[in-house]
C-alpha positions in Angstrom: -0.3 -0.1 0.0 1.4 3.5 -0.9 0.9 5.5 2.2 0.8 9.2 0.2 -1.4 7.7 -2.1 -3.6 6.8 0.5 -3.6 10.0 2.3 -4.4 11.8 -1.0 -7.5 10.3 -1.6 -8.5 11.0 1.6 -7.9 14.1 1.5 -10.0 14.3 -1.9 -12.7 12.6 -0.8 -13.7 15.5 1.8 -12.1 18.3 -0.5 -15.7 18.8 -2.0 -17.5 18.5 2.1 -14.9 21.1 2.8 -15.2 23.7 -0.1 -18.9 23.8 0.8 -18.3 24.4 4.1 -16.0 27.5 3.3 -18.8 28.8 1.1 -21.5 28.4 3.7 -20.3 30.7 5.6 -20.6 34.0 3.2 -19.3 35.0 0.0 -15.7 33.7 -0.7 -12.8 34.5 -3.4 -11.2 31.1 -4.9 -7.6 32.6 -3.3 -9.3 32.6 0.0 -10.9 28.9 -0.3 -6.6 28.0 -1.3 -5.8 29.2 1.6 -8.3 28.0 4.0 -7.4 25.3 2.8 -3.8 24.8 2.9 -3.8 26.4 6.6 -5.5 23.2 7.6 -3.0 21.2 5.9 -5.4 20.1 3.0 -3.0 21.2 -0.2 -4.9 22.1 -3.2 -3.7 23.8 -6.2 -5.6 26.0 -8.4 -5.8 23.8 -11.6 -7.9 21.3 -9.0 -9.9 24.2 -7.5 -11.4 25.9 -10.3 -12.5 22.6 -12.0 -14.4 21.2 -8.8 -15.8 24.9 -8.1 -17.3 24.5 -12.1 -18.9 21.1 -11.5 -20.4 22.2 -8.4 -21.8 25.6 -10.0 -23.2 23.1 -13.2 -24.8 20.8 -10.6 -26.5 23.9 -9.0 -25.0 23.4 -5.5 -23.1 27.0 -5.7 -23.6 30.4 -7.7 -20.8 33.7 -8.0 -21.0 37.3 -8.4 -18.6 39.4 -10.1 -17.1 42.6 -7.4 -15.4 45.1 -8.7 -11.8 45.5 -7.4 -9.7 48.5 -6.5 -6.7 46.7 -7.1 -6.9 44.9 -10.6 -9.7 43.0 -12.5 -13.1 42.4 -10.7 -13.2 39.2 -8.7 -15.6 36.1 -8.9 -17.3 35.6 -5.2 -18.4 32.2 -4.4 -22.1 31.4 -2.5 -23.8 28.3 -1.5 -27.6 28.0 -3.6 -30.4 26.6 -1.6 -29.3 23.4 -3.2 -26.3 23.5 -2.1 -27.4 24.2 1.6 -29.2 20.9 1.7 -27.0 18.8 0.2 -24.1 20.3 2.4 -26.9 19.1 5.5 -26.7 15.8 4.0 -23.0 15.4 3.8 -22.9 16.9 7.6 -25.0 14.3 8.8 -23.1 11.5 6.4 -20.0 13.0 7.9 -21.0 12.6 11.4 -22.1 8.7 10.9 -19.1 7.5 9.4 -16.7 10.2 11.4 -18.5 8.0 14.5 -18.1 4.4 13.0 -14.1 5.7 12.4 -13.4 6.9 15.6 -15.0 3.1 16.9 -12.5 1.4 15.2 -9.8 3.7 15.4 -10.3 4.0 19.1 -10.1 0.3 19.7 -6.9 0.6 17.8 -5.9 3.1 20.5 -6.1 1.2 23.2 -3.0 -0.9 22.3 0.6 0.6 23.4 2.9 0.9 20.2 6.1 -0.9 21.7 9.3 0.3 21.3 9.9 0.3 17.8 6.8 2.5 17.3 4.9 -0.5 15.0 1.6 -1.1 16.1 0.9 -4.1 17.5 -1.2 -7.0 15.1 -3.8 -8.4 17.0 -4.3 -12.3 15.9 -7.4 -13.6 15.5 -6.5 -16.6 16.8 -3.8 -18.0 19.3 -2.7 -21.5 17.5 -0.4 -21.9 20.4 -3.0 -21.4 23.4 -6.6 -23.4 22.5 -8.5 -21.9 25.3 -7.9 -17.9 23.5 -9.4 -18.9 21.0 -12.7 -19.7 22.3 
């Protein structure tokens, strides 16, 4: 298993959810989204963000408006639509259920102490040397 690939896939899986959350707080400029995601250690580049924003707009989850800028060209600010808010509500419920499920599993794993070598111990499903432990 490639750990870096798994980490990237986990982050990609929640990117849309995080973006909808950021936009739900009010009108937001794309570079501000990038800054917030980066500060949360979710590394996203413009080449990933803009196509995702376009897809969310085409799905009717968000809209945008142009605002004149005193220091350059007009800026595009994103806002959630009613459908976007409804979708975010549904994703929030899913996230809560998923977080509880994962924490139930991870919490059990966290009960084991790591040995001096720093590796997480593997608990066998059965112990062939101790038949009474298999009952």
